[in-house]
N, C-alpha and C positions, 0 to 999 in steps of 0.2 A: 623891879623897874620895868614898866610897860615898854613893849616893843613898838606899839602903835598908839598914837593919840596922845602920848605924854609930851610935856614941854621939853623934857630932857632928851638929848639925842639918844637913839636906840643903840644898844650894844649888839653889834652885828653877830658876834659869836653866840650869845645867848639866844638871840632871835632864831638863828639858823638851827641851833640844837632843838629848840622848842618845836619848830616846824617839822624837822625830821622825825622827832618823837611822835608828833601827832599823826604824821603820814604813816609811820610804822605801826602805830596802834590801830588806825583805821584800816590799814592794809591787812593786818592780822585778823581783825574782826571780819573783813570781807572774805579773806581766805578761809577762815574757820566756817563761815556761812556756806561757802561753796563746797567745802569738804563735807560738812554735815548734810547739805542737800544731796551731794553725790552719794554719800553713804545711804541716805534715805532712799534715793532712787535705786541703788544697788540692793538694799535690803528689800525694797518693794519687788524688784525683779526676782530675787531669791525666794521671797514669799510666794510669788505667783508660780514659779517653777515648782516650789515645794507643794503648793496646792494642786498643781497639775499632776505631780507625781503621786500625791496622796489620792487624788481621784482615780488615777490609773491603777494604783495598788488596791484601792477599794474595789474597782471593777474586777481586777484579777482575783481578789479574795472572794468576790461574789461568784465569779465563774468557778473557782476551785470549790467553793461551798456547794454550788449547785451540782458539781460533778463529783462530790466527795463520796457518795454512797456507791459501792460497787455492786453490780449484779453478779459478778464473779471475781475471784482473785485473778487479776489479769493485767499485768503491767510490763510488757517487754520493752527494754531500753528506755524506760521512763516516758514512753509514748504509748497511749492506749488507742487501740483501734475501735474499741467499744466506747459508747457514751456511758459513763458510770451512773448517770441519771438521765432518763430520756429527756431530750430537749423538745418541748411541746410546740414545735414550729409547725406540726403537721396540719392542723386545722386551717391555717392560712397559706402555708407554703406548698402542701402536698398537691392541691389541684394544679398549681402553676408548674410544678415539677412533672406531673403526669402529662401536661400539655406538651412539654418538651419531648416526651416519648412519642407523641404524635408527629412532631417535626422538630428535630434538634436545632434547626437553623431558624427557628422562629425568632422574631424581633418584637420586643415589647408585648409579648403575649399573642401577637398576630401570626398566624401560620403563613409562611411564604409559599407553600405549595400544599396541595391536597394529597399528602403522602401519609398513609398510616403504616407505621413500622410494626411494633408489637408493644402493647401497653400492659400486657400481663405476661408472667413467666409461662413458657410452654411446659408441658409435662416433663420433658427431659432436662429442664433447667433447674438450677438451685433457686429456691425461693427464700423468703426471709427466715423461716424456721431453719432451713438447711444452712444458710449463711451464718446464723448464730451458733451453729454447732460444728463449725470448722475447727479441727484440732491442731495442736502443735504450732500455734501461730507464733511467728518470729518476725520481729521488725527487720525490714530490709533497708529502706531509705524513705526520705520525705522531701517534698519540694515546697513551693510557696503555698500550694492549695491542697495537695493530696499527700497522704501517708500510704506506703506500700508495705505489705506483709506477705510472708509465705506461710503456707499451712497445708493441711491434708484433709480432704473430705473423702471418706471411705477409701483411705489409702492412696487416693489420687492427689498428686501435688498440685496446688493451686496458688494463685496470687490474689490478694485482697487489696482493693483500692478504696479508701474512704477519706473523709474530710480530716485534714491535719489540724487538730485543735491547738497545736503549738506553732503552726505555720505562719509565715509572714502575712499572708492574706487575711487570716483570722485576726491576728494582732492589729493590723492596720485598720481593719473594719471596726474592731472594738474601740480603738483609739479615736475613731471619728464619731463616736457616740452612738453607734447602732447597737441594738440589743443582741444578745446571744442568739435568739431565735432568728433574727434578721440575717445576721452574719452566717449562721449555719445554713440557712436556706439558700443564701446567695452562693456559697461555695458548693453546696450539694447540687445546685443547678448545673455547675460545670461538670460534675461527675455524671449527672443524668444525661447531659448532652453527649458526653463521651460514650456512655452505654448505648444510646440510641444510634449514634454514628457507627460504632463498631458493629452493631447488629445489622444495620442497613448496608454497610460497606463490606459485608462478609466476603473474605478472600483468603486464599492459602497463605498470603504474606501479611495479613492483618491478624493481630492477636485474637484468639477465639474467646468469646464471652460464654462462660459456663452458667452464669446466672447473676442475679442482682436482687437488691432489697430496697424498696421504697415503703417504709412502714406507714400504716394508717393510724388514725387516732385510737382505734380499738385494737391495735397490735398487742401481741403478748409482750410480757416484760423482756424476754430474751430478744425478740425481734426488734422491739423499740430500742433496746440497748445497742443493737448492732448499727442502728442508724442507716443512712443511705450508704450502700456499699455495692461494689461490683466485684465479681469473682471471675478470674480469667485463667488461661493457661499460665503456668509458671515458666518464665524464660531466664536465660543467663544474660548478664550485661555484655554488651559488645564493646570491649575496650581495645585500644591499639595493640597492646601486647598480645591479646588473644588473636587478633587478626593476623599479626605478623608471624605467629606460631603455626598458623594454618598452612596446609598444603595449598599449592596453586589451584588444585581442583576444588577444594572447599571454598577458597576465595572466589573462584568463578561462580560457585553457587550463590555466594553473597551478592555478587554483581548482578546475576540473573534476578535474584529476589528484589534488589533495588530497582531494576528496570521495570519489573512487574508492578511494584508499588507506585512508581511515578506514572505508569500507564493507567493504572486503576484510578488514581486520583484525577487524572485528566478526563476519564470517561465514566464518572460515577452517576448514580441516579439523580444527584443534585447538580449535574453539570461539572464544569472544571473546578476543582478544589485547590486551594493554595495552602501549603504547609508553612506557617509563619515561623515555626521553630523546628529546624531541620538539623538537629544535632544527634550525635551518637547515643546520647542518653534517652532519645525517644524510641530506640530500637532494642530488641532483645533477640536471642537465638534460641529457638525451640526445636529440639530434635535435629539440629544442624541446619535449620531453615531460618533465614532472616525474616523477622516480623516487626512491623511497626506496632508499638504498644501504647503510645501516648499521643492522642489526636485532639485534645481539648482546645488547642490553639490552631484552629483550622477555619478558613473562610471560604464561602462559595461565591461564584460569579466573577467574571473578568472585570478589570477596572474600566470605568466609563471613559470615553474619549470624544473629542470633536474631530481631531485629525490624527494621522499616524504619528505626528510629532509628540503626541501625548502618550505614546506607547513605547517608551524607551526603557530597556532593562540595563542596569549598570552593575558591572562586576565590582563588589565592594573591596576586593583586594587589589585589583589592577586598574580600576576606573574605566576599563574597556566597556563599550556600550554596544547593544544590539537593539534593533527596532522590530516591532511586529506591526501588522496592519490594523487599522481601525475599521472594523466591520460592524455596521448597524449600531454605531455609537459605543462599541465595546472593543477592547484590545484583544484581537483574535490570537489564541494560544499563549497569552501572556503568562497565565498561572503555571502551565506545564513547563514552559521554558525556564521560568523562575525556579520551579522545583528541580529541574534538571541541573541548573547552575548550582543550587545549594547542595544537592546530592554530590555533585562533583567536588565541591569545595571541602566537604567533610569526609568523603569516603574514597575518592578515586585513587589517591596515591597508595592506599592500603589494600586495594582489591586486586588489580591485575598487573601491576608494574613489575613485581618481583617474581622470578622463577618461571616466566612464561616460556613455553616451548618455542624454540627459535622459529619454526615455520609458521607459527601463529602470531608472530610479533606485529606484522602489518595489520592484521585483523584487530589486535588489541589497540593499535594506534587509531584505527577508525572509531572504535568505541570511545576511547579517551577524548578524541576530538569533539565528539558531541557534548561531553561534559564540560570541557574546558572552553570551547568556543560558543556553547549554547546556541548553535546555529540550526539545530534540528529539533523536531518535536518528540513527544514521548513514544509515538508509534515507530519512528525511525530508530530511536534508542533501543526499544525492545527488539526490533527486527535484527539489528546488528548484534545484540547480545545473544539472542537465540541462535543466530548463524554461527557465532563463535563457539557456543556450546555444542552445536551439531557437529562442527568440524572436529572438536575434541573427542566427542563420543564416538564418532565414526572412524577415528584413527586417520583422518585425512592429513594430519600434521606429520605423519611418519615419513621418514626418508630412509627407505630400506637399503642397507648395505649388503652387497653380494659377496664380498671377499673378506678374509681375515676373521671369519666366524669360527667359534669353538664348536666342538661336537659334544653333545650331551647324552648321557644314559638316562632312561626314564624308569622310575619306580612308582608304579600306580598304587593308589590308596595307601600312601605312607606319609609320615610326618616326622619332624625332628623337634618336638615340643621342648622349649627351654634349653636347647643345645645350639652351640655355635652362633649365638646372636652377637651382633656388633653394631655399633652406631655408625651412621653415615649421614651425609648431607641430605636435607629435604625429606627425611624419613617421616612417615605417618605415625610411627610408634616411638614412645619414650624409651623403650627397652631394646629395640632392635632396628634393623634396616628393612623398612617396610615401604612398599610402593603400590600404586594401582597401575595396571597396564591394560592395553587394548587386547593383547593376545599373548600366546606363548612366545612368539617370535620377538615381541618387544621386551618381554621379561629377559630373554636371553641376551638381547642387545644391551640391556642395562647391566646385566651381570658381566658381560664381556668387557664393558668399559670400566669395571671396578676390579683392580688386581686382587683385592681381598676376598672377593666373592668366589666361592667354590661350588655352591649349590643353590638351587631355587626351590622353595616350597610354594607350589602353585595351588592356592586354596579354592574353595567354592564360595568365598565371601565376596560380596559386591558392594561397590560404593554407590552414591546417589546417581551417578551417570550410568551404572551398569557395568563399569570396568571391574576387573578382577584384582583382588588384593594378593600380593606375593610377598614372601619373606626371603631375603637373601641370607645365606649362611657362609661362614668362613671356614667350615670343616664338614666332615661327613663320617658317619659310621652306620652300623646296622639300624635302620629306622624302625619306628613303631607303626602299627596299623592305624589308619584313619580314613574312613570312607569319604570319597569325594576330593581328597587331597592327593597331589602328585608331586614327586621330587624329580628335579632335573639336575643331574650332577655333571660338572665339567669333566671331560675326559682328558 
């Protein structure tokens, strides 16, 4: 019976049910359509991502294929410092890289100054052939751009820096569609810049470059396999634990090295340089000396300004601000004060605060104030640090006591090797009680203050400041002969 248009009266229940059924069917059809369209869209997205992944995997397979043949069996820690197959970027990239050796701060290929550094290896430096023959190469670490290895060249320990083929910069470059040659040349350029800067900024607290390699198209197989590489001194990482285990005297040496680095950056041949990455990872310790080893993230020239209000330095931890003057449209001393601030943030609390001799405390406060308040320039920081070192070296911190002193018998040219050693606070040795002193009188003062100390071995060994190394002993017996050593025994 029709619900509409019939002569008979519609049946409300049947009409309602039919309408509900029709709406239900149409709704399900629409819902099914939406679901199918959504799934199609989802599948399209998945397919697109799969295609991207496929392209990236293909790119990686191509890279692995191109780097599959080894010039030598050489794979430390699944990261190779050699290119297993030479990447033929040289014909296009090598002239650009060599221009960087003329001026590492060149922009877009244009030299910013007429400064010739050294574009060929000197006779005393390692060249490509020598770099390729470094022995006992072991992976140390890698970053976004570079991989670092240790090795030996003619029994001399060295470090090798080269392009990290598995680094983030390489992967990002490849994912953006650039070729292997383009990516390698781009990252090699950063290493070239670092080589040139380290050679031109030669300083006792900058890592020494022993040699480098920029292969040419006609390079030998071994030299080409080495790729762009830099060989430097091998240093030890400077970590917090190592710093805290140092004697105050050795930490004073670290502080002096940092002051010299900041000063040298402020007065380089390129003008004032800013270290944009001032972390402990950029520094190493070589023979007890603090050295900066990673300077690829460095910029030259003070920031431009219109007025002094454009020259404000903000402390990132405290939001404290300091301003410098705008001189000739540039912020005068901006870079060096920023470097002082960053050096203080990362190193100050580990250098001088712990174990300082009491009479030098005020001098340490003066040095610390420069770092924390960044109110002085690099010259002032260096002067205060050198004054602190001089006071320590000259024994000016000593407060001589005239009463309550023990009497000591002297035994010349004698030693107690391996006997009566004991541990004490702030010792320089892991196996005994060892100090550096200004003179014999200070050694006796140290022994007098320690009830366990019965004798002093006064050696002919010297620390970096020229102070004498002494060993305290908690006993005594007939000593053995040793030229240049003297024993002082408490009576």
